[in-house]
C-alpha positions in Angstrom: 213.0 -182.5 -62.7 210.6 -179.7 -62.0 210.2 -179.2 -58.3 208.1 -176.1 -58.5 204.8 -175.8 -56.7 201.5 -176.4 -58.6 199.8 -173.2 -59.8 197.4 -171.7 -57.3 193.7 -172.4 -58.1 191.8 -169.4 -59.4 188.5 -168.2 -58.1 186.9 -169.2 -61.4 188.2 -172.8 -61.0 187.0 -173.1 -57.4 183.6 -171.7 -58.2 183.3 -173.9 -61.3 184.2 -177.0 -59.2 181.6 -176.2 -56.6 178.9 -175.5 -59.2 179.7 -178.8 -60.9 179.5 -180.7 -57.6 176.1 -179.1 -56.8 174.8 -180.0 -60.3 176.0 -183.6 -59.9 174.4 -183.9 -56.4 171.1 -182.5 -57.8 171.2 -184.8 -60.8 171.8 -187.8 -58.5 168.8 -186.9 -56.2 166.6 -186.4 -59.3 167.6 -189.5 -61.3 164.0 -190.7 -61.6 162.8 -187.3 -63.0 165.8 -187.1 -65.4 165.2 -190.7 -66.5 161.6 -189.9 -67.4 162.5 -186.7 -69.2 165.0 -188.6 -71.3 162.2 -190.9 -72.3 159.9 -187.9 -73.0 162.6 -186.5 -75.3 163.0 -189.8 -77.1 159.2 -190.2 -77.6 158.7 -186.7 -78.8 159.3 -187.3 -82.5 157.5 -190.7 -82.8 154.5 -189.4 -81.0 154.3 -186.4 -83.4 154.6 -188.7 -86.3 151.4 -190.5 -85.0 153.2 -193.8 -84.2 151.7 -193.7 -80.7 150.1 -191.2 -78.3 151.6 -189.6 -75.2 150.0 -187.8 -72.3 149.7 -184.1 -72.5 149.9 -181.7 -69.5 146.2 -180.9 -69.6 145.3 -184.6 -69.2 147.2 -185.1 -65.9 144.9 -184.9 -62.9 146.5 -184.3 -59.5 144.3 -185.7 -56.7 144.8 -184.6 -53.0 144.5 -187.7 -50.8 144.7 -186.1 -47.3 141.1 -187.2 -46.8 139.0 -190.1 -48.0 136.9 -190.7 -50.0 137.9 -188.2 -52.7 135.6 -187.0 -55.5 137.1 -187.0 -59.0 135.5 -186.0 -62.3 136.5 -188.0 -65.4 135.3 -186.5 -68.6 136.4 -189.2 -71.0 135.9 -192.9 -71.2 138.8 -195.3 -71.5 141.6 -196.7 -69.3 143.4 -194.6 -66.8 146.7 -195.1 -64.8 147.2 -193.9 -61.2 150.8 -192.6 -60.5 152.4 -192.0 -57.1 155.8 -191.3 -55.8 154.7 -191.8 -52.2 157.0 -194.5 -50.7 154.4 -195.8 -48.2 151.8 -196.3 -51.0 154.3 -198.0 -53.2 155.3 -200.4 -50.4 151.6 -201.1 -49.7 150.9 -201.7 -53.3 153.8 -204.1 -53.8 152.9 -206.0 -50.6 149.3 -206.5 -51.6 150.4 -207.7 -55.1 152.8 -210.2 -53.4 150.0 -211.4 -51.1 147.5 -211.5 -54.0 145.2 -209.3 -52.0 142.5 -206.8 -52.9 143.4 -203.4 -54.2 144.1 -200.7 -51.6 142.0 -198.2 -53.7 138.3 -198.4 -54.3 136.5 -196.4 -57.0 132.7 -196.2 -57.6 130.3 -194.0 -59.5 127.8 -191.6 -58.0 125.2 -194.3 -58.3 127.4 -196.7 -56.4 128.5 -198.8 -59.4 132.0 -200.2 -58.6 134.9 -199.7 -61.0 137.4 -202.6 -61.3 140.9 -201.6 -60.2 144.0 -203.6 -61.1 147.3 -203.1 -59.3 150.5 -202.7 -61.3 153.6 -204.5 -60.2 156.3 -203.0 -62.5 158.7 -200.2 -61.5 159.3 -197.0 -63.3 159.8 -197.2 -67.1 161.5 -194.8 -69.4 158.3 -194.2 -71.3 156.4 -193.2 -68.1 155.2 -189.6 -68.4 157.3 -187.0 -66.5 154.2 -184.9 -66.0 153.0 -187.3 -63.2 155.4 -187.9 -60.3 156.4 -191.5 -59.5 155.3 -194.7 -61.2 152.0 -196.3 -62.1 150.6 -198.5 -59.3 147.0 -199.1 -60.4 144.9 -199.0 -63.6 141.1 -198.9 -64.2 138.6 -198.3 -67.0 135.8 -195.8 -67.1 132.8 -196.7 -69.3 130.7 -193.6 -68.5 132.1 -190.1 -68.0 131.1 -188.4 -64.7 131.8 -188.0 -61.0 133.4 -190.9 -59.2 134.4 -191.4 -55.6 137.7 -192.9 -54.7 138.4 -194.5 -51.3 142.1 -194.8 -50.4 144.6 -194.5 -47.5 145.0 -190.9 -46.2 148.3 -189.2 -46.9 149.3 -185.5 -47.0 150.3 -186.0 -50.6 149.0 -186.0 -54.2 148.5 -188.9 -56.6 148.1 -188.5 -60.3 145.5 -189.9 -62.7 146.4 -189.9 -66.4 144.9 -191.6 -69.5 146.5 -195.0 -70.2 148.2 -194.8 -73.6 150.8 -197.4 -72.6 149.1 -200.7 -71.9 149.6 -203.1 -74.8 152.0 -200.7 -76.5 155.0 -201.0 -74.3 157.0 -203.1 -76.8 156.3 -200.8 -79.7 157.3 -197.7 -77.7 160.5 -199.4 -76.4 161.4 -200.4 -80.0 161.2 -196.8 -81.2 163.2 -195.5 -78.2 165.9 -198.1 -78.8 165.9 -197.2 -82.5 166.4 -193.5 -81.7 169.2 -194.3 -79.3 170.9 -196.4 -82.0 170.6 -193.6 -84.5 172.0 -191.1 -82.0 175.0 -193.4 -81.2 175.7 -194.0 -84.9 175.5 -190.3 -85.6 178.0 -189.5 -82.8 180.3 -192.3 -84.0 180.2 -191.0 -87.5 181.0 -187.4 -86.6 183.8 -188.4 -84.3 185.3 -190.6 -87.0 184.9 -187.9 -89.6 186.6 -185.4 -87.4 189.4 -187.7 -86.6 190.0 -188.5 -90.3 189.9 -184.8 -91.1 192.5 -183.9 -88.5 194.8 -186.8 -89.5 198.0 -185.4 -91.0 198.6 -186.1 -94.7 201.8 -188.1 -95.3 203.5 -187.2 -98.5 205.3 -189.9 -100.4 209.1 -189.9 -100.0 211.1 -188.9 -103.1 213.5 -191.5 -104.4 
Protein backbone atom coordinates (compact mmCIF):
# COMPACT_ATOMS: atom_id res chain seq x y z
CA UNK A 1 0.00 0.00 0.00
CA UNK A 2 1.44 3.35 -1.06
CA UNK A 3 1.13 5.88 1.75
CA UNK A 4 3.09 8.61 0.01
CA UNK A 5 1.77 12.13 -0.42
CA UNK A 6 0.24 13.14 -3.77
CA UNK A 7 2.54 15.12 -6.05
CA UNK A 8 2.59 18.86 -5.49
CA UNK A 9 0.60 20.73 -8.17
CA UNK A 10 2.72 22.66 -10.62
CA UNK A 11 2.25 26.31 -11.56
CA UNK A 12 1.20 25.21 -15.05
CA UNK A 13 -1.53 22.94 -13.64
CA UNK A 14 -2.83 25.68 -11.32
CA UNK A 15 -2.84 28.29 -14.08
CA UNK A 16 -4.48 25.86 -16.50
CA UNK A 17 -7.22 25.04 -13.97
CA UNK A 18 -7.95 28.72 -13.33
CA UNK A 19 -8.02 29.47 -17.06
CA UNK A 20 -10.38 26.56 -17.67
CA UNK A 21 -12.69 27.76 -14.88
CA UNK A 22 -12.77 31.29 -16.33
CA UNK A 23 -13.55 29.93 -19.80
CA UNK A 24 -16.39 27.78 -18.42
CA UNK A 25 -17.86 30.76 -16.52
CA UNK A 26 -17.70 33.01 -19.60
CA UNK A 27 -19.25 30.28 -21.74
CA UNK A 28 -22.08 29.85 -19.23
CA UNK A 29 -22.76 33.60 -19.16
CA UNK A 30 -22.80 33.76 -22.95
CA UNK A 31 -24.82 30.63 -23.70
CA UNK A 32 -27.35 32.52 -25.93
CA UNK A 33 -24.53 34.00 -28.04
CA UNK A 34 -22.74 30.65 -28.33
CA UNK A 35 -26.05 28.98 -29.19
CA UNK A 36 -26.64 31.37 -32.09
CA UNK A 37 -23.05 31.11 -33.34
CA UNK A 38 -23.42 27.31 -33.46
CA UNK A 39 -26.50 27.88 -35.61
CA UNK A 40 -24.61 30.35 -37.82
CA UNK A 41 -21.87 27.76 -38.34
CA UNK A 42 -24.41 25.08 -39.28
CA UNK A 43 -26.25 27.38 -41.71
CA UNK A 44 -23.05 28.58 -43.42
CA UNK A 45 -22.77 25.80 -46.03
CA UNK A 46 -26.51 25.49 -46.89
CA UNK A 47 -26.81 29.27 -47.30
CA UNK A 48 -23.79 29.36 -49.64
CA UNK A 49 -25.35 26.53 -51.65
CA UNK A 50 -28.40 28.76 -52.15
CA UNK A 51 -30.76 26.57 -50.11
CA UNK A 52 -31.85 29.59 -48.08
CA UNK A 53 -30.67 33.12 -47.28
CA UNK A 54 -29.12 34.41 -44.07
CA UNK A 55 -28.66 37.94 -42.79
CA UNK A 56 -25.35 39.68 -43.55
CA UNK A 57 -23.63 42.14 -41.23
CA UNK A 58 -24.38 45.11 -43.49
CA UNK A 59 -28.12 44.35 -43.29
CA UNK A 60 -28.31 44.63 -39.49
CA UNK A 61 -29.56 48.06 -38.34
CA UNK A 62 -28.93 49.00 -34.69
CA UNK A 63 -31.51 51.52 -33.44
CA UNK A 64 -30.93 53.66 -30.34
CA UNK A 65 -34.18 53.76 -28.33
CA UNK A 66 -33.20 56.22 -25.57
CA UNK A 67 -35.77 58.65 -27.02
CA UNK A 68 -39.04 58.23 -28.91
CA UNK A 69 -40.10 58.43 -31.68
CA UNK A 70 -37.03 57.26 -33.59
CA UNK A 71 -36.36 57.92 -37.27
CA UNK A 72 -35.27 54.89 -39.33
CA UNK A 73 -34.43 54.63 -43.02
CA UNK A 74 -35.39 51.39 -44.76
CA UNK A 75 -33.95 51.14 -48.26
CA UNK A 76 -35.55 47.83 -49.29
CA UNK A 77 -39.08 46.55 -49.42
CA UNK A 78 -40.01 43.32 -47.70
CA UNK A 79 -40.49 41.92 -44.23
CA UNK A 80 -38.29 42.85 -41.28
CA UNK A 81 -37.72 41.44 -37.79
CA UNK A 82 -37.02 43.46 -34.68
CA UNK A 83 -34.55 41.86 -32.23
CA UNK A 84 -33.87 42.83 -28.63
CA UNK A 85 -32.08 41.37 -25.63
CA UNK A 86 -33.59 43.95 -23.27
CA UNK A 87 -35.29 41.96 -20.53
CA UNK A 88 -37.92 44.64 -19.81
CA UNK A 89 -39.00 44.83 -23.45
CA UNK A 90 -39.14 41.04 -23.72
CA UNK A 91 -41.36 40.86 -20.63
CA UNK A 92 -43.61 43.64 -21.98
CA UNK A 93 -43.80 41.87 -25.34
CA UNK A 94 -44.78 38.52 -23.81
CA UNK A 95 -47.34 40.15 -21.48
CA UNK A 96 -49.05 41.97 -24.37
CA UNK A 97 -49.20 38.77 -26.41
CA UNK A 98 -50.70 36.91 -23.44
CA UNK A 99 -53.32 39.65 -23.00
CA UNK A 100 -53.97 39.81 -26.76
CA UNK A 101 -53.21 43.54 -26.63
CA UNK A 102 -51.93 46.04 -29.17
CA UNK A 103 -48.22 46.06 -30.11
CA UNK A 104 -45.95 48.15 -27.89
CA UNK A 105 -44.23 49.53 -30.97
CA UNK A 106 -45.80 51.81 -33.59
CA UNK A 107 -44.33 52.48 -37.03
CA UNK A 108 -45.52 54.96 -39.64
CA UNK A 109 -44.16 56.53 -42.82
CA UNK A 110 -43.24 60.20 -43.27
CA UNK A 111 -46.72 60.79 -44.68
CA UNK A 112 -48.31 59.24 -41.58
CA UNK A 113 -49.24 55.92 -43.21
CA UNK A 114 -49.23 53.23 -40.46
CA UNK A 115 -47.24 50.02 -40.79
CA UNK A 116 -48.83 46.88 -39.39
CA UNK A 117 -46.70 45.35 -36.64
CA UNK A 118 -47.13 41.77 -35.40
CA UNK A 119 -45.60 40.58 -32.14
CA UNK A 120 -43.63 37.32 -32.01
CA UNK A 121 -44.17 34.93 -29.11
CA UNK A 122 -41.35 32.43 -29.62
CA UNK A 123 -38.05 32.37 -27.80
CA UNK A 124 -34.58 32.31 -29.27
CA UNK A 125 -33.99 29.74 -32.03
CA UNK A 126 -30.73 28.25 -33.25
CA UNK A 127 -31.23 29.85 -36.67
CA UNK A 128 -31.57 33.39 -35.27
CA UNK A 129 -28.75 35.61 -36.51
CA UNK A 130 -25.89 36.19 -34.03
CA UNK A 131 -25.36 39.62 -35.62
CA UNK A 132 -28.41 40.98 -33.75
CA UNK A 133 -28.51 40.62 -29.99
CA UNK A 134 -31.41 38.81 -28.36
CA UNK A 135 -34.46 37.30 -30.03
CA UNK A 136 -37.11 38.59 -32.44
CA UNK A 137 -40.09 40.20 -30.70
CA UNK A 138 -41.88 41.86 -33.62
CA UNK A 139 -42.19 41.72 -37.38
CA UNK A 140 -43.45 44.14 -40.01
CA UNK A 141 -43.53 44.62 -43.76
CA UNK A 142 -42.34 47.64 -45.74
CA UNK A 143 -44.01 48.23 -49.11
CA UNK A 144 -42.23 51.48 -49.98
CA UNK A 145 -38.58 52.30 -49.17
CA UNK A 146 -38.00 55.51 -47.27
CA UNK A 147 -37.92 57.17 -43.86
CA UNK A 148 -40.18 55.81 -41.13
CA UNK A 149 -40.86 56.90 -37.57
CA UNK A 150 -41.00 54.35 -34.79
CA UNK A 151 -42.67 55.05 -31.43
CA UNK A 152 -41.60 52.77 -28.58
CA UNK A 153 -40.83 52.63 -24.85
CA UNK A 154 -37.68 54.58 -23.97
CA UNK A 155 -34.68 52.56 -22.84
CA UNK A 156 -30.92 53.31 -22.72
CA UNK A 157 -30.37 50.46 -25.14
CA UNK A 158 -30.36 49.39 -28.78
CA UNK A 159 -32.77 47.24 -30.70
CA UNK A 160 -31.93 45.66 -34.05
CA UNK A 161 -33.88 45.63 -37.31
CA UNK A 162 -32.93 42.93 -39.82
CA UNK A 163 -34.51 41.53 -43.01
CA UNK A 164 -36.84 38.63 -42.34
CA UNK A 165 -35.43 35.60 -44.17
CA UNK A 166 -36.88 33.18 -41.60
CA UNK A 167 -40.67 33.38 -41.68
CA UNK A 168 -42.14 30.40 -43.49
CA UNK A 169 -38.73 28.70 -43.81
CA UNK A 170 -38.18 27.64 -40.20
CA UNK A 171 -38.90 23.98 -40.94
CA UNK A 172 -36.58 23.92 -43.96
CA UNK A 173 -33.72 25.56 -42.07
CA UNK A 174 -34.20 23.25 -39.07
CA UNK A 175 -34.12 20.21 -41.37
CA UNK A 176 -30.74 21.16 -42.86
CA UNK A 177 -29.32 21.97 -39.42
CA UNK A 178 -30.42 18.55 -38.10
CA UNK A 179 -29.03 16.92 -41.25
CA UNK A 180 -25.63 18.51 -40.70
CA UNK A 181 -25.62 17.52 -37.02
CA UNK A 182 -26.42 13.94 -38.06
CA UNK A 183 -23.58 13.92 -40.60
CA UNK A 184 -21.12 15.31 -38.02
CA UNK A 185 -22.16 12.69 -35.44
CA UNK A 186 -21.81 9.87 -37.98
CA UNK A 187 -18.38 11.17 -39.08
CA UNK A 188 -17.14 11.30 -35.47
CA UNK A 189 -18.51 7.80 -34.80
CA UNK A 190 -16.83 6.48 -37.97
CA UNK A 191 -13.39 7.90 -37.12
CA UNK A 192 -13.59 6.73 -33.49
CA UNK A 193 -14.57 3.23 -34.61
CA UNK A 194 -11.86 3.19 -37.28
CA UNK A 195 -9.21 4.30 -34.79
CA UNK A 196 -10.36 1.70 -32.28
CA UNK A 197 -10.21 -1.04 -34.92
CA UNK A 198 -6.78 0.12 -36.09
CA UNK A 199 -5.35 0.04 -32.56
CA UNK A 200 -6.84 -3.35 -31.71
CA UNK A 201 -4.07 -5.94 -31.29
CA UNK A 202 -3.90 -8.68 -33.90
CA UNK A 203 -4.29 -12.15 -32.43
CA UNK A 204 -2.26 -14.78 -34.23
CA UNK A 205 -3.70 -18.31 -34.42
CA UNK A 206 -2.17 -20.77 -31.97
CA UNK A 207 0.01 -23.48 -33.45
CA UNK A 208 -1.14 -27.04 -32.87
